[in-house]
C-alpha positions in Angstrom: 127.3 129.6 144.6 124.9 127.7 142.4 125.5 124.5 140.4 125.8 126.3 137.1 128.5 128.6 138.4 130.4 125.7 139.9 130.3 123.8 136.6 131.6 126.8 134.7 134.4 127.3 137.2 135.4 123.6 136.9 135.3 123.9 133.1 137.5 127.0 133.2 140.0 125.3 135.6 140.1 122.3 133.3 140.7 124.5 130.2 143.5 126.4 132.0 145.1 123.2 133.1 145.1 121.9 129.6 146.5 125.1 128.2 149.3 125.0 130.8 150.1 121.4 130.0 150.2 122.3 126.3 152.6 125.2 127.0 154.9 123.0 129.1 155.2 120.5 126.3 156.0 123.2 123.7 158.6 124.7 126.0 160.2 121.3 126.5 160.3 120.6 122.8 161.9 124.0 122.1 164.5 123.4 124.7 165.3 119.9 123.5 165.7 121.0 119.9 167.7 124.1 120.8 170.1 121.9 122.9 170.3 119.1 120.3 170.9 121.4 117.4 172.8 124.1 119.3 170.5 126.8 118.1 168.5 129.6 119.7 165.1 128.8 121.3 163.4 131.0 118.8 164.8 129.1 115.9 163.8 125.8 117.6 160.2 127.1 117.8 160.3 128.2 114.1 161.3 124.6 113.2 158.4 123.2 115.2 156.0 125.7 113.6 157.2 125.1 110.0 157.0 121.3 110.4 153.5 121.6 111.9 152.3 123.8 109.0 153.9 121.7 106.3 152.5 118.4 107.8 149.1 119.8 108.7 149.6 119.2 112.4 149.3 121.4 115.5 152.3 122.8 117.2 151.2 120.9 120.3 151.1 117.6 118.4 154.6 118.2 116.9 156.0 119.2 120.2 154.6 116.1 121.9 156.3 113.9 119.2 159.6 115.7 119.9 159.3 115.4 123.6 158.4 111.7 123.2 161.4 111.3 120.9 159.3 110.2 118.0 160.4 113.1 115.9 163.7 114.9 115.6 163.7 118.4 113.9 
């Protein structure tokens, strides 16, 4: 395997790790909101998505704020 191939593989692994971490944060936020508000997980995600859209933020950013207890939806 040459250096370019190794670099591409490392980059791909890094991107996949970041995507997984993002997904975990979103799932945690959905679970927290669902439990806190006693609503379905789908409704919790809708709240995150609506808030993100109306405040010009990403779903990941809003989810991180929820998980860090800086935002309650």
